[in-house]
N, C-alpha and C positions, 0 to 999 in steps of 0.2 A: 368772849363768846366763842364756843366751838363751831366747826362747820356744820355738825349735826344740828345744833340749836339754831344756827342761822338758816339752814335749809328748812327746818320745821316751822320757824316763825314766818319765813317768807311764804311758805305754802299756806299757812293758816290765814295770813293777812290777805293773800290773793285767792282765798278759797272760792269766792264767788266767780272769779274769772276761770279758775281751774275746773269748776264743775262742768262748764260747757265743753271744754276740751276732753275731760274725763268721759263724759257721756258720749262724745263723738268717737273716742277710742274704743269704749266698751261696745258701742253699736257695730263698729267695724269688726271687732273680734267675734261678737255674737253671730253676725251674719256668716262669717267665714266658718265658724264652728258648725252651724246648722248645715251648710252645704257639705262640709267634709263628713259629718256624721251620716248624712243621707247617701252620698256617693260611695262611701266605703262600707255601707251596710252590707253584711253578707248576703241577705236575701236579694238586694238590688244587684249585687255582683253575680249572683248565681242564676239569673235569668228571669226575674219577674218583669224586667224591662228589656226592650230590644237593645242590641249592642250600640246602635247609632244613638238611641236616646241616652244611654249611660255615658257615652263619649261626649255627647252634647253638654251634659251636666258638668263634666270635668272642664270643658271649655269655659262654661259660665263661672265655674269656681275661679278660673284665672281672671275673669273680668271682676269678680268680687274682690280678689286679691289686689288688682290694680286700683279699684275704688278705695280699698282700705289704705293703700299707700298714699293716694291723693288726699283722702280725708284727714289722715293723721298729720301729714306734713303741712297741709293748708291750715288746719285749725291751730296747730302749735305755733306756726309762723305768725298767725294773727294774734295769738295770745302774747307772744314775745314782743311783737310790735307795740302792743298796748302797754308794755312794761319798759319801753326804751328809756323813758325819763328816769325811772328808778335805777336802771343800770348806769346811765350817764351820771347821776348823782353819786353813786357809789364810786365811780372812777374818779370824780373830782375830789372825793374825800380820802383818796389814797389807796383804795382797793385796786389791785393789779388786774389787767385783762385776764391773766391766767386764772386768778381766783374767781372772777366773774364766770369764766367758762366752766370751771369746776362746779360752781353753784348751779348753773343751768343744767349741766350734765347730770348731776345727782338728782335734781328735781325731776328731770325728764325720765330717767331710769326708774325712779320710784313710782311715778305716775304710770309708766308703761307696765311695770310688774303688776300694779293694782288693776289696770285695765285688762291684762291677760287673765288674771285669776277670776275677776268678776265676769268678764266676757265669756269665758269657757263655762262657768257655772250657769249663767243665764242662757247661753247657747244650747247647752245640753237640756235644760228645762224646756226651751222652745222647740227643740228637735222633735219631741213627741207630737206636737200640733202640726209642725211642718210635715211630718211623716203622714199624718192623717189627711192633710190637704193634698199631698202628692198622690195618695191612694185614690182619693175621690176624683181628682182632676184627670188622672191617667187611666181610670177604670182598670186598675191592675188586678188580674185574676189571682185571688189568694191574698191573705193578709201579710204585711211585712212586719216582722217582729221588731219591737223596739229594743235595740241594743246600742251600746256606745263603743265603737271600735277603738282600740288603743291608739290608732293613727289620729283619731280626733284630738287627743291630747298632744301627741308628739309633733304632728305636722303643724298644728296651730301654735304651740309654744315656740317651736324652732323658728317658724316663719315670722311671727310677730316679735320674738326676741331679737332677731336680726334687724327687723324694721325699726324697732324702738331704739336699738343701739346705734344704728346708722343715723337715725333722725336726731337723737340727742347729740351725737358728735357733730353733725352738720350745723345744727342750730347754735351750739355753743361756739363753734369756730366762726360762724357768721357774725355773731354778736361781738366777739372779742376783736374782730378786725375793724369795728366801728370806733370812731373818735368820740370823746365826750360831747363835742359840739354837735355832731350829727345826731347822737342819741337824745340829747336834750331838746334840740330845735326841731328834729324830725323833718316833716315835709316842707317846712318853711325855708330850709336851705336848698331844697331841690327844685323849687318852682321856677319855671322859665316861661317866657312869653310863648304862647302857642304858635307853632309854625307847621306848615304843610308843604310837602314837596310834590310838584307836578309829576315828577318821574315816579315816585312811590304811589301816588294816586292812580296813575295809569297802570302801573304794575299790578296793583291790587285788583283793578277792574279786569285786566287781562287774565289774571289767575282765576278769578271767579268765572269769567266767561269761558275760559279754556276747560275748566272743570265741568261746567254745565254742558258744554258742547261734547266733551268726551262721554259724559253720562248718557246723553240723548242719542248720539250717533253711533256709539260703539257698544250697545247693550249686549251684543252677542259675545263680546270679549270682556265681560265684567270682572272675571277673575284676574285678568291682566291689568285692566285699567283702574281697578278699585283703589290700590295704594296711591297712584298718581292723583286720582280725583280727590281723595281725602287730603293729601298733602297740599294740593293747589287750593282747595277750599279753605283750609286752616290759614294758609299764608294770605290768601285774598281777604278773608274775614278780618284778620289782624290789621291789614292796611286800610280796610274800609273804616274801621274804628279809629285807628291812630292817624290816618291821613285824610281820607275822604270826609269823615265827619267833622274834623277840625276845619277843613276848608269850607264846608257848608256852613258851619256855625259862625265862622269869621265873616262870611258873606252876609249872614243874617244880622250881624251887628252894624251894618250900614244904616244910614239915616232912614227913619221910617218905623223903627221898632223902639218901644220905650217901656217904662214901668217894670213890672215884675217879669215880663217876657225878656227884657234886656238883661236882667240879672240872671235868669235861668240860662240864657244863651251864653253869657259871659262866663258863668261858673263852669258850665259844661265844656266850653271851648278851652278853658284853662286847665281842666282836669282830664280831658278826654284821652290825652296821651298816657296819663297814669292809669286810667280806667281800661285802656285798650286790651291789655293782656287778660284782665279779669273778664271783660265782656266777651272776648274771643272764646275763653274757656266755657263760659256760660252758654254761648251760642252753640258751640260744638256739642256740649252735653245735651242741650235741648234738641238739637238735630238728631243725635244718636237715639234719644228716647223716642221721639216722634217717628223716626224712620223704622226703628226696631218694632215698636208697637203696631204701627201701620202695616208693615210688611207681614208680621206674624199673624195678626188678627185677620188681615185681608186675605192672605194665602190660605189660612184655615177655613175662612168663609168660602173661598173659591173652591177648595178641595171638596168640601161638603156639597157645594152646588154642583160641581162637576161629577161627583159620585152619583148623585141622584139623576143627573142628566144621562149618564151612561147606564146606570142600573136603577131605574125609577121604582121598581117593585122590590120590597124588602126581601122577599123570597119568591122564586119561581121554580116549580117542579114540572119537568117535561116527562110525559109518559107516552109509550107507543106499544102497540100489540106485538110488534116484531122485536122491540128492545125494552122489555118490561124491567123497570128499575126495582131494586129491593127496598123501596121506600114508597109509602103511600101517603096521600093527603091526611089521612087520619093520624098517622104517626107524627106528622109535622104538627098538627094541632095539639096532640097530647104533649109533645116536647115543649111547645110554647106555653101550655098551661103549667107544666112542671117547672119552667123557669120564670113563671109569673109575668109573662109578657102579654099585653093586651093585643088581640087581633082586631084591627079596625074593619077589614073587609077581606073576603075570599071570593075570587072570581074564577070560574071554570070556563075555559075557552077551547073550542074545537077549531082545528085548522088542518089544511092539507099542504103537502110540500109540492112545489112545481118549479117550472123554469119559465122565465120571462125574457123575451128577445125584443130589442128595439134598436134600429140602426145597425151598428156593427157590434153591439154589446149584448151579451147573454149572461144572465145571472140566475142563481137559485133564489126562489122567493117562498115566503109563507103566505098562504091564501086563507082569508077568514071572511066571515059575513059582516055586514054593516052593523047589525045589532050587537054582535060580540065586540066589535071595535068600540062602539059607544059605551058599552059596559066597562071595558078596560079603561077608556078615557075618563069616565066619571070617577072610577076608583083612584086613578092616578091624580086627578085634579084635587080630590079631597085631601090627600096627604101632601102633595107637592104643588100648591097653587102658584109657586114662583116659577115653574117651568113654562115659559111663554110659548114654546113651540106646541104645547098641548092645549092652548086656549082657543084654537079655531075649531068651530063645530063642523063635522062632516055632513055634507049635503046628501039628500036622497039619491039613489042610483037606479038606473035602468039596467037591463041585462047586457047592454053594449058599453056601459061605462064602468069605470073603477077609479078608486083612489090608490095612488102609489106613494108609500111612505118610505123614504130613505133617510136614516138617522144621521148620515154624513152629508150635509148639503153641498160641501165643496166637491163631492164626487157624484152629485146627482146628474143623471142624463138630461139632455134638453128635449128629448123626443116627447111627443104627445100621444103616441100610439104604441102599443106593445102587442106581441103575440104571446099568449099564455098557453103553456103546454103542461098538462097534468096526465101522466101516463101516456095513453094514446090519443087523448083529447086535445085539440088545438082550437084556439079562438082568438080573434082580433078584438082588442078593447081600446076605447078612447080613455086616456088617463089624465088626471091632474096630479102633479108631483108636490108632496109636502115633506117636511123634515121631522115630523113627530116620531118619537121612539115608542114603539108599541110593546116591545119585549126588552128584557135585560140583554146586555151584550152577551152573545153566545160564544162559547169556546168548545169546539168539538169537530170531529171529522167523521160524520156518520152518513152513509148513503141514504138518500131521500130524507135528509134531516132538516133541521130548522134553519131559518135564515132571518137576519135582522131586517132585511128588506121585505115589506109587507104589502100585499095587494088586497084591498078591501073591495068586495063585490056585493051585490044585492043579496038579501037572504034567500030569495027563491032560486037565484042562480047558484048560490053556494050549495043549497040542498041538492040540487040536480047534480052538481059537480062531485059532491062528496060521495054520492051513491055509486059513481062510476069508477072510482079509483080503488086500488088494492089497499089492504090493511096497513102495509108498511109505509104508505104515504099519509096515513091519518095520525094526527097527534092530538093529545089533550094537554093543555097547559093550565096549571093551577097557580094563580097569582095571589100572594099573601101580602097585605099591607100592614105594617107595624108602626104605630106612632113613635115608639122608642127603638127604632131600628139600630141606633148606635150601640145599644146594649145587647144586641143579638149574637155576639161572638160565641158564647157558650152553646146557644141553640144550633148555630151553623156547624160548629165542631161536632156536636152530638149527632146531627143529621148526616153529616158526611161520613161518619164512622159506619153507617149502614150501607154505604155505596162502595162498590169496587172501584179500582182505579179507572177502569174503562167507562164507568157510569158517573164519574164526578161531574162531567159537563151537563148532566141532566138537572143539576141543582145550581141555580145562579142566585146571587144575593148582592145586596148593596154594601154590606159591612166588610166583607173579606178584603177587597182591594183597598179599602179605606183605613183599616185598623192600624197597619204598620206606620203609614205616613201620618195618621192622626195622632198616634202616641208620640211620634217624633216631634210633631208640631205642638202638641200639648205640653211636652217638656219645654220646648222652646218658648211657648207662650207663657207658662208659669215662671220659668227662669227669667225671661225677658221682662215680664211684669215686675218681678222682684228687683232685678237690677235697675230697671227704669225708675222705680221708686227711690232707689238709692241715688241714682244720678240726678233725679229731680231734687232730692234733698241736698246733694252736693252743689247743684246749680244755684238753688236759693240761698244756701249757706255762704257761697262765694260772694254773692251780692251783699248779703246781710253783714258779714264781717268786714268787707271792704268799706262799706258805708260807715259802719260804727267805728272803724279805725280812724276816721276823719272827724269824729265828733268834736274834739277839742278845737280844731281849726274852725269848724262851723260855728261853735260857740263864740269864738273871738270875732268872727265876721259879723254875726248877727247882733252881738252886743254893740258893735260899732254902728250898725244900721239902726238899732233902737235909739242910740244917742242922737241921730239926725232925724228922728221922727217916724221911723217905720214901726208899725204895730206888730204885736206877736201873731195876731190872726193872719196878717199878710205874709209874715215869715213862714207860718205853718202852711199856708196855701202854696207858697213858692216851693217849699221842700216836698210837698205832696206831688206837685207837677213834675218836679225833678226826679223823684222816685219812680213816678209812673213811666217816664221815658226810659230810665235805666233798667227797670224790670221788664218792660214789654218790648223794647226794641230788639233785644236778643231773642225773645220768643218769636217775634214776627220773622226775623231773619232766619231763625232755626226752622220755622215752618216752610219758608221758601226753599232752604237747602234740602229739607226732607221731601218736599214735593217733587223736586227734580230727581232725587234718589228713587222715589217710588215710580216716577214716570219711566226711569231706567228699567225698573223691575217689570212694569207693565209692558214695555217694548219687548222685553225678553220673553214674556208669555205670548205676545202678539195675539191677544184674544180680547174680544169686546167684553166678555164676562169677567175677565181679570180686571179690566179698567173699572167696571161697575162695582165689583166686590171690594177691591182695594180702595177705590175712591170714596165709596160710601163709609167704610170703616174709618178711613183716615180723617174724613171730615168730623166724625163724632169724636175721635181721639183728640183732635185739635181743640174742639170746644171744651172738652173735659180738662185738657191740660191747661188751657188759658184760665179756666175757672179755678183750678188748683193754684196757679201762679197768682191769681188775683187775691186768694186767701193769704198767700205768703206776702204779697205786697201790702195788704191791709195790716197784717201782724207787724211787719217791719216798720211801716209808717207810724202806727200807734205807739209802738215801743220807742222808736227814735224820738218822736215828738215829746213823749213823756220824759225821756232822759234829757231832752233839751229844754224841758219845762215850758213847752209850747202847746201842750194839749189843752183842749177846752175843759 
């Protein structure tokens, strides 16, 4: 029999095992191909996306490449472990280790070439839908043409060619160094009584504690502390599984525990040292997924909330007789209709510019009537009910009282009385101070201009005051509320083209300050979601293949237990509880790790809104992630019990 025939027959005989590895390799190549085709697309490179967003996609392509390396090496190693007996038998029949190595090398190269070809073809086919998804998520102005850059083929082929070549060499060398006895007997010759070291237990706890302490106390230096925190967390997690868990399980085997629980504890205690590396990898992958999704979703939610806090009105146009802008409210409405954007409300507000003095502070203010304020407040509430500062109703006013609204409460004065000066008119007013934002954040340096600090006076008092001031102190503000303000970028760009550079500050909007960072975060969100799905698949697969690699040993143990009277139903229940612990302990520990990481992020923002936005999103993500892992657990449990012939 020639080597070509031997390789072919071995692959056909192991076709069922190779399908899993081939699918994993094809998936890795497909994902990398899609990312490469999008990042290297000429339209993306030539400015349909911000530079930061494009660079972020390149960074995520590196993450996809690292995932591909892990996925390919892990799956192939699991496949080879399942064939150890076959290789051990060949060695005992006279086949040399070098010939075994050549056999594995040729098989690996052949599978790698097949995975590259199929993966590139499937990746190019999926790139079209990937392109459509990116256009929709990023709201990219203008369509991105579907092209396949030559780098898609060259980069993918070269990268995975090197990966499959190195992986084939490593796997074949690893197997040829094993003796026939180790290959035939497998884990039975490696089992040792479980032992835990107090020193390593203490070291693991110290590493985790130090990582948590650095994360919570040195948030301001996150770029410096990030690498030590990650390193300490990985080391500490490994010792938690390999040492702390073994010590706890040995303690549980003391008198007082019996039946199936004793078997579960004994099996886990005996295998935990072997499971430790796999459980550490799964925990770290879980923590990466949860931290990434929680941070990106939370920050995106926070940015949108902060954008509406600072710019609550979708559009605001300021007009003044002394500074007439070359833009009218009618033009704004026509542009909105042209872009097919619905206008929820339009509020016209009159105000006058003045000066308020209190204590040793003097500031420019915008003065408006109570009825005008209530109108604006109602319009803002309809579109942004989540803004809690705007939920307090303004009370009726006399001519000696006023409401003073300062949108920056940390800078709010403590006085209860102000002197209001408008032109030559001066008056003392009793005030109550609030932090409701009445107008969008204003950017401009105009004499007698607008101010974000607003004084609300009674309607009668305002009418009297407005008649006594010159025209250049009188302003008219038009506030437009758009339910789909996130899509108003083209409208804002068109409207600003009507304004000179000196008049740009007359138009304020919610979307301008938000669009750049939102596109950046949207890219991060989409790429993070994509990579998180891959990492979730890698975490579940690591558990799945580790457990299935011990199927033969479990069969021997449970056949022995059946001979002494244990029923299949009891064995199935025992395996289910064992699987439950192995699947969800890494998830729970990953949630704890990611919770600390997000607390670090919240401390960096030092904002109660950040805590609420990120905390709320993180809770939802944890529930969804545990539900997805529960599906993975159920699938693995059912499949394993069927293969063990224990399913009902």
